[in-house]
TORKOL-4160 file (C-alpha; in steps of 0.2 Angstrom, whole numbers, padded with zeros to 4 digits, m for minus):
284
<pt num="1" X="0315" Y="1149" Z="m0169"/>
<pt num="2" X="0316" Y="1165" Z="m0179"/>
<pt num="3" X="0324" Y="1183" Z="m0175"/>
<pt num="4" X="0306" Y="1188" Z="m0173"/>
<pt num="5" X="0302" Y="1176" Z="m0161"/>
<pt num="6" X="0318" Y="1177" Z="m0150"/>
<pt num="7" X="0314" Y="1194" Z="m0149"/>
<pt num="8" X="0296" Y="1191" Z="m0143"/>
<pt num="9" X="0306" Y="1178" Z="m0131"/>
<pt num="10" X="0317" Y="1192" Z="m0122"/>
<pt num="11" X="0311" Y="1208" Z="m0127"/>
<pt num="12" X="0324" Y="1215" Z="m0112"/>
<pt num="13" X="0340" Y="1205" Z="m0115"/>
<pt num="14" X="0350" Y="1208" Z="m0132"/>
<pt num="15" X="0359" Y="1192" Z="m0140"/>
<pt num="16" X="0376" Y="1192" Z="m0139"/>
<pt num="17" X="0386" Y="1190" Z="m0155"/>
<pt num="18" X="0405" Y="1186" Z="m0157"/>
<pt num="19" X="0408" Y="1192" Z="m0176"/>
<pt num="20" X="0420" Y="1185" Z="m0185"/>
<pt num="21" X="0421" Y="1191" Z="m0204"/>
<pt num="22" X="0409" Y="1192" Z="m0219"/>
<pt num="23" X="0392" Y="1196" Z="m0221"/>
<pt num="24" X="0383" Y="1185" Z="m0207"/>
<pt num="25" X="0386" Y="1195" Z="m0194"/>
<pt num="26" X="0378" Y="1213" Z="m0199"/>
<pt num="27" X="0364" Y="1201" Z="m0208"/>
<pt num="28" X="0360" Y="1195" Z="m0192"/>
<pt num="29" X="0361" Y="1211" Z="m0183"/>
<pt num="30" X="0350" Y="1219" Z="m0193"/>
<pt num="31" X="0338" Y="1206" Z="m0192"/>
<pt num="32" X="0336" Y="1207" Z="m0174"/>
<pt num="33" X="0336" Y="1224" Z="m0175"/>
<pt num="34" X="0321" Y="1223" Z="m0185"/>
<pt num="35" X="0311" Y="1212" Z="m0175"/>
<pt num="36" X="0315" Y="1223" Z="m0161"/>
<pt num="37" X="0327" Y="1212" Z="m0153"/>
<pt num="38" X="0342" Y="1223" Z="m0146"/>
<pt num="39" X="0362" Y="1216" Z="m0148"/>
<pt num="40" X="0380" Y="1218" Z="m0142"/>
<pt num="41" X="0393" Y="1215" Z="m0154"/>
<pt num="42" X="0411" Y="1208" Z="m0148"/>
<pt num="43" X="0421" Y="1213" Z="m0163"/>
<pt num="44" X="0437" Y="1207" Z="m0164"/>
<pt num="45" X="0453" Y="1217" Z="m0170"/>
<pt num="46" X="0458" Y="1210" Z="m0187"/>
<pt num="47" X="0443" Y="1201" Z="m0191"/>
<pt num="48" X="0427" Y="1210" Z="m0189"/>
<pt num="49" X="0423" Y="1222" Z="m0202"/>
<pt num="50" X="0422" Y="1241" Z="m0196"/>
<pt num="51" X="0404" Y="1242" Z="m0204"/>
<pt num="52" X="0396" Y="1226" Z="m0192"/>
<pt num="53" X="0396" Y="1239" Z="m0177"/>
<pt num="54" X="0392" Y="1257" Z="m0184"/>
<pt num="55" X="0380" Y="1262" Z="m0174"/>
<pt num="56" X="0376" Y="1248" Z="m0164"/>
<pt num="57" X="0382" Y="1243" Z="m0147"/>
<pt num="58" X="0397" Y="1236" Z="m0148"/>
<pt num="59" X="0416" Y="1232" Z="m0140"/>
<pt num="60" X="0433" Y="1227" Z="m0149"/>
<pt num="61" X="0445" Y="1216" Z="m0143"/>
<pt num="62" X="0461" Y="1207" Z="m0148"/>
<pt num="63" X="0458" Y="1189" Z="m0148"/>
<pt num="64" X="0464" Y="1180" Z="m0134"/>
<pt num="65" X="0457" Y="1195" Z="m0122"/>
<pt num="66" X="0440" Y="1182" Z="m0118"/>
<pt num="67" X="0439" Y="1189" Z="m0101"/>
<pt num="68" X="0437" Y="1206" Z="m0107"/>
<pt num="69" X="0425" Y="1199" Z="m0118"/>
<pt num="70" X="0414" Y="1192" Z="m0105"/>
<pt num="71" X="0416" Y="1206" Z="m0093"/>
<pt num="72" X="0410" Y="1215" Z="m0109"/>
<pt num="73" X="0394" Y="1206" Z="m0115"/>
<pt num="74" X="0389" Y="1201" Z="m0094"/>
<pt num="75" X="0391" Y="1221" Z="m0092"/>
<pt num="76" X="0377" Y="1223" Z="m0105"/>
<pt num="77" X="0366" Y="1211" Z="m0100"/>
<pt num="78" X="0368" Y="1197" Z="m0113"/>
<pt num="79" X="0363" Y="1178" Z="m0106"/>
<pt num="80" X="0359" Y="1173" Z="m0125"/>
<pt num="81" X="0375" Y="1172" Z="m0137"/>
<pt num="82" X="0380" Y="1167" Z="m0157"/>
<pt num="83" X="0396" Y="1166" Z="m0166"/>
<pt num="84" X="0394" Y="1172" Z="m0180"/>
<pt num="85" X="0405" Y="1175" Z="m0195"/>
<pt num="86" X="0422" Y="1166" Z="m0201"/>
<pt num="87" X="0438" Y="1169" Z="m0191"/>
<pt num="88" X="0453" Y="1167" Z="m0196"/>
<pt num="89" X="0465" Y="1153" Z="m0187"/>
<pt num="90" X="0482" Y="1164" Z="m0179"/>
<pt num="91" X="0496" Y="1154" Z="m0174"/>
<pt num="92" X="0498" Y="1152" Z="m0155"/>
<pt num="93" X="0515" Y="1165" Z="m0158"/>
<pt num="94" X="0502" Y="1179" Z="m0161"/>
<pt num="95" X="0489" Y="1175" Z="m0146"/>
<pt num="96" X="0491" Y="1186" Z="m0132"/>
<pt num="97" X="0476" Y="1177" Z="m0120"/>
<pt num="98" X="0474" Y="1184" Z="m0105"/>
<pt num="99" X="0469" Y="1176" Z="m0087"/>
<pt num="100" X="0450" Y="1167" Z="m0096"/>
<pt num="101" X="0459" Y="1167" Z="m0112"/>
<pt num="102" X="0474" Y="1155" Z="m0105"/>
<pt num="103" X="0462" Y="1145" Z="m0095"/>
<pt num="104" X="0452" Y="1142" Z="m0113"/>
<pt num="105" X="0468" Y="1138" Z="m0121"/>
<pt num="106" X="0474" Y="1125" Z="m0108"/>
<pt num="107" X="0456" Y="1116" Z="m0112"/>
<pt num="108" X="0457" Y="1117" Z="m0130"/>
<pt num="109" X="0474" Y="1111" Z="m0129"/>
<pt num="110" X="0482" Y="1098" Z="m0143"/>
<pt num="111" X="0463" Y="1101" Z="m0152"/>
<pt num="112" X="0470" Y="1118" Z="m0158"/>
<pt num="113" X="0482" Y="1107" Z="m0171"/>
<pt num="114" X="0465" Y="1097" Z="m0178"/>
<pt num="115" X="0450" Y="1099" Z="m0186"/>
<pt num="116" X="0436" Y="1115" Z="m0182"/>
<pt num="117" X="0422" Y="1103" Z="m0174"/>
<pt num="118" X="0434" Y="1098" Z="m0160"/>
<pt num="119" X="0437" Y="1116" Z="m0156"/>
<pt num="120" X="0420" Y="1122" Z="m0158"/>
<pt num="121" X="0412" Y="1108" Z="m0146"/>
<pt num="122" X="0428" Y="1117" Z="m0132"/>
<pt num="123" X="0422" Y="1132" Z="m0134"/>
<pt num="124" X="0403" Y="1131" Z="m0134"/>
<pt num="125" X="0405" Y="1120" Z="m0120"/>
<pt num="126" X="0416" Y="1135" Z="m0109"/>
<pt num="127" X="0405" Y="1148" Z="m0116"/>
<pt num="128" X="0391" Y="1140" Z="m0105"/>
<pt num="129" X="0400" Y="1137" Z="m0091"/>
<pt num="130" X="0403" Y="1157" Z="m0091"/>
<pt num="131" X="0382" Y="1156" Z="m0089"/>
<pt num="132" X="0379" Y="1160" Z="m0107"/>
<pt num="133" X="0365" Y="1150" Z="m0118"/>
<pt num="134" X="0374" Y="1149" Z="m0135"/>
<pt num="135" X="0359" Y="1148" Z="m0150"/>
<pt num="136" X="0363" Y="1144" Z="m0167"/>
<pt num="137" X="0362" Y="1155" Z="m0182"/>
<pt num="138" X="0348" Y="1143" Z="m0192"/>
<pt num="139" X="0335" Y="1146" Z="m0174"/>
<pt num="140" X="0338" Y="1166" Z="m0175"/>
<pt num="141" X="0337" Y="1168" Z="m0196"/>
<pt num="142" X="0327" Y="1153" Z="m0201"/>
<pt num="143" X="0324" Y="1163" Z="m0218"/>
<pt num="144" X="0343" Y="1158" Z="m0220"/>
<pt num="145" X="0341" Y="1140" Z="m0219"/>
<pt num="146" X="0342" Y="1131" Z="m0233"/>
<pt num="147" X="0325" Y="1121" Z="m0242"/>
<pt num="148" X="0327" Y="1104" Z="m0250"/>
<pt num="149" X="0325" Y="1109" Z="m0274"/>
<pt num="150" X="0331" Y="1120" Z="m0283"/>
<pt num="151" X="0332" Y="1140" Z="m0278"/>
<pt num="152" X="0329" Y="1150" Z="m0293"/>
<pt num="153" X="0326" Y="1144" Z="m0313"/>
<pt num="154" X="0339" Y="1131" Z="m0315"/>
<pt num="155" X="0342" Y="1113" Z="m0311"/>
<pt num="156" X="0355" Y="1102" Z="m0312"/>
<pt num="157" X="0355" Y="1089" Z="m0327"/>
<pt num="158" X="0357" Y="1070" Z="m0324"/>
<pt num="159" X="0376" Y="1072" Z="m0322"/>
<pt num="160" X="0377" Y="1084" Z="m0311"/>
<pt num="161" X="0365" Y="1075" Z="m0300"/>
<pt num="162" X="0377" Y="1059" Z="m0299"/>
<pt num="163" X="0390" Y="1073" Z="m0294"/>
<pt num="164" X="0380" Y="1080" Z="m0281"/>
<pt num="165" X="0377" Y="1062" Z="m0275"/>
<pt num="166" X="0395" Y="1059" Z="m0274"/>
<pt num="167" X="0401" Y="1073" Z="m0266"/>
<pt num="168" X="0388" Y="1072" Z="m0251"/>
<pt num="169" X="0393" Y="1054" Z="m0251"/>
<pt num="170" X="0410" Y="1061" Z="m0250"/>
<pt num="171" X="0408" Y="1075" Z="m0236"/>
<pt num="172" X="0398" Y="1062" Z="m0224"/>
<pt num="173" X="0415" Y="1049" Z="m0226"/>
<pt num="174" X="0429" Y="1063" Z="m0223"/>
<pt num="175" X="0417" Y="1072" Z="m0212"/>
<pt num="176" X="0421" Y="1059" Z="m0196"/>
<pt num="177" X="0440" Y="1065" Z="m0196"/>
<pt num="178" X="0436" Y="1082" Z="m0194"/>
<pt num="179" X="0441" Y="1089" Z="m0210"/>
<pt num="180" X="0430" Y="1098" Z="m0222"/>
<pt num="181" X="0413" Y="1104" Z="m0229"/>
<pt num="182" X="0415" Y="1105" Z="m0246"/>
<pt num="183" X="0420" Y="1094" Z="m0262"/>
<pt num="184" X="0419" Y="1100" Z="m0279"/>
<pt num="185" X="0414" Y="1086" Z="m0293"/>
<pt num="186" X="0416" Y="1085" Z="m0310"/>
<pt num="187" X="0410" Y="1071" Z="m0320"/>
<pt num="188" X="0413" Y="1060" Z="m0308"/>
<pt num="189" X="0430" Y="1064" Z="m0303"/>
<pt num="190" X="0435" Y="1074" Z="m0288"/>
<pt num="191" X="0443" Y="1090" Z="m0292"/>
<pt num="192" X="0447" Y="1095" Z="m0273"/>
<pt num="193" X="0441" Y="1094" Z="m0258"/>
<pt num="194" X="0441" Y="1108" Z="m0245"/>
<pt num="195" X="0452" Y="1107" Z="m0230"/>
<pt num="196" X="0461" Y="1122" Z="m0220"/>
<pt num="197" X="0461" Y="1136" Z="m0235"/>
<pt num="198" X="0440" Y="1137" Z="m0233"/>
<pt num="199" X="0428" Y="1137" Z="m0248"/>
<pt num="200" X="0433" Y="1152" Z="m0259"/>
<pt num="201" X="0452" Y="1145" Z="m0260"/>
<pt num="202" X="0445" Y="1127" Z="m0263"/>
<pt num="203" X="0434" Y="1136" Z="m0279"/>
<pt num="204" X="0447" Y="1146" Z="m0284"/>
<pt num="205" X="0461" Y="1132" Z="m0284"/>
<pt num="206" X="0448" Y="1119" Z="m0293"/>
<pt num="207" X="0448" Y="1132" Z="m0307"/>
<pt num="208" X="0464" Y="1127" Z="m0316"/>
<pt num="209" X="0456" Y="1109" Z="m0314"/>
<pt num="210" X="0442" Y="1108" Z="m0322"/>
<pt num="211" X="0445" Y="1103" Z="m0340"/>
<pt num="212" X="0436" Y="1104" Z="m0355"/>
<pt num="213" X="0416" Y="1104" Z="m0357"/>
<pt num="214" X="0403" Y="1108" Z="m0344"/>
<pt num="215" X="0399" Y="1105" Z="m0328"/>
<pt num="216" X="0408" Y="1103" Z="m0311"/>
<pt num="217" X="0398" Y="1107" Z="m0294"/>
<pt num="218" X="0400" Y="1113" Z="m0278"/>
<pt num="219" X="0392" Y="1100" Z="m0264"/>
<pt num="220" X="0394" Y="1108" Z="m0244"/>
<pt num="221" X="0387" Y="1101" Z="m0232"/>
<pt num="222" X="0389" Y="1098" Z="m0212"/>
<pt num="223" X="0401" Y="1086" Z="m0204"/>
<pt num="224" X="0394" Y="1070" Z="m0196"/>
<pt num="225" X="0403" Y="1077" Z="m0181"/>
<pt num="226" X="0395" Y="1093" Z="m0185"/>
<pt num="227" X="0392" Y="1107" Z="m0169"/>
<pt num="228" X="0374" Y="1115" Z="m0174"/>
<pt num="229" X="0377" Y="1129" Z="m0166"/>
<pt num="230" X="0392" Y="1135" Z="m0177"/>
<pt num="231" X="0399" Y="1135" Z="m0191"/>
<pt num="232" X="0387" Y="1127" Z="m0202"/>
<pt num="233" X="0390" Y="1127" Z="m0219"/>
<pt num="234" X="0387" Y="1146" Z="m0227"/>
<pt num="235" X="0383" Y="1149" Z="m0247"/>
<pt num="236" X="0381" Y="1167" Z="m0252"/>
<pt num="237" X="0383" Y="1180" Z="m0269"/>
<pt num="238" X="0405" Y="1178" Z="m0268"/>
<pt num="239" X="0402" Y="1161" Z="m0267"/>
<pt num="240" X="0393" Y="1161" Z="m0283"/>
<pt num="241" X="0404" Y="1173" Z="m0292"/>
<pt num="242" X="0417" Y="1163" Z="m0288"/>
<pt num="243" X="0409" Y="1146" Z="m0296"/>
<pt num="244" X="0406" Y="1155" Z="m0311"/>
<pt num="245" X="0422" Y="1164" Z="m0313"/>
<pt num="246" X="0429" Y="1145" Z="m0313"/>
<pt num="247" X="0415" Y="1141" Z="m0324"/>
<pt num="248" X="0406" Y="1128" Z="m0312"/>
<pt num="249" X="0387" Y="1125" Z="m0317"/>
<pt num="250" X="0381" Y="1125" Z="m0300"/>
<pt num="251" X="0380" Y="1124" Z="m0281"/>
<pt num="252" X="0372" Y="1109" Z="m0269"/>
<pt num="253" X="0369" Y="1111" Z="m0253"/>
<pt num="254" X="0363" Y="1101" Z="m0236"/>
<pt num="255" X="0344" Y="1106" Z="m0234"/>
<pt num="256" X="0340" Y="1111" Z="m0216"/>
<pt num="257" X="0359" Y="1112" Z="m0211"/>
<pt num="258" X="0366" Y="1124" Z="m0223"/>
<pt num="259" X="0365" Y="1144" Z="m0224"/>
<pt num="260" X="0360" Y="1156" Z="m0237"/>
<pt num="261" X="0366" Y="1173" Z="m0234"/>
<pt num="262" X="0354" Y="1185" Z="m0243"/>
<pt num="263" X="0341" Y="1172" Z="m0252"/>
<pt num="264" X="0334" Y="1184" Z="m0264"/>
<pt num="265" X="0351" Y="1190" Z="m0271"/>
<pt num="266" X="0356" Y="1174" Z="m0271"/>
<pt num="267" X="0341" Y="1165" Z="m0283"/>
<pt num="268" X="0342" Y="1184" Z="m0293"/>
<pt num="269" X="0361" Y="1181" Z="m0296"/>
<pt num="270" X="0359" Y="1163" Z="m0300"/>
<pt num="271" X="0346" Y="1166" Z="m0314"/>
<pt num="272" X="0358" Y="1179" Z="m0320"/>
<pt num="273" X="0373" Y="1168" Z="m0324"/>
<pt num="274" X="0364" Y="1150" Z="m0327"/>
<pt num="275" X="0368" Y="1144" Z="m0311"/>
<pt num="276" X="0358" Y="1130" Z="m0301"/>
<pt num="277" X="0359" Y="1131" Z="m0283"/>
<pt num="278" X="0350" Y="1116" Z="m0276"/>
<pt num="279" X="0347" Y="1112" Z="m0256"/>
<pt num="280" X="0346" Y="1092" Z="m0256"/>
<pt num="281" X="0345" Y="1079" Z="m0240"/>
<pt num="282" X="0358" Y="1066" Z="m0237"/>
<pt num="283" X="0352" Y="1050" Z="m0234"/>
<pt num="284" X="0355" Y="1041" Z="m0215"/>
């Protein structure tokens, strides 16, 4: 379902967006408004960029004020809810939960000390118990979903293809432990695996390990235990800039289960920088 379809299905119901950082919440908002679907944004202090909520119905909350967020969403008439953008994991000491937030924290328990997949599954179940229907970004923005094959004029060489295959196998293996969605491989050597630091920091960390010669691929794919309605592997222009700066050859993302923010600009930039961007399919 793309944003146009969502608007037609629920023309009088605003889409609720819990907005983190990055461009994705703004892209989603613009797409929905263009299609005639109203939105209501819950913006999180110290996470959501102020420009995300410009001229759009919204409410600001502190991280942990879950009950307040529910009150705002229900008063706005929100039935469908999407989580968009990155929210940095806070320290326990920095969270000041309200009563509803305390209930969620209790439900999360020790999963707060583990990977993201278990946390998101619990959060989504909690939201749906409150009467919201959580939908995935890929259901709303089909134009953002990565297709199989190259994006732009550059394609990986034989060695890069082998590195992509190796990276995909690694993500499939480590994903069962809820570790990460990304790995960088060069000439069969694993330079780094994404953990808590995120993709950008992974690229910057591996730049110093690149060594001599051409090559190196950032591979991103969902975990086998992934909650597909949230936290799909995502790339955008910033990812390309970092990969280029690090001296790597390109990016490979899992087709149909990854997002490309601003596909047209990503394509233009990849061609300009001489990078390949390609969608691949994992073999079951």
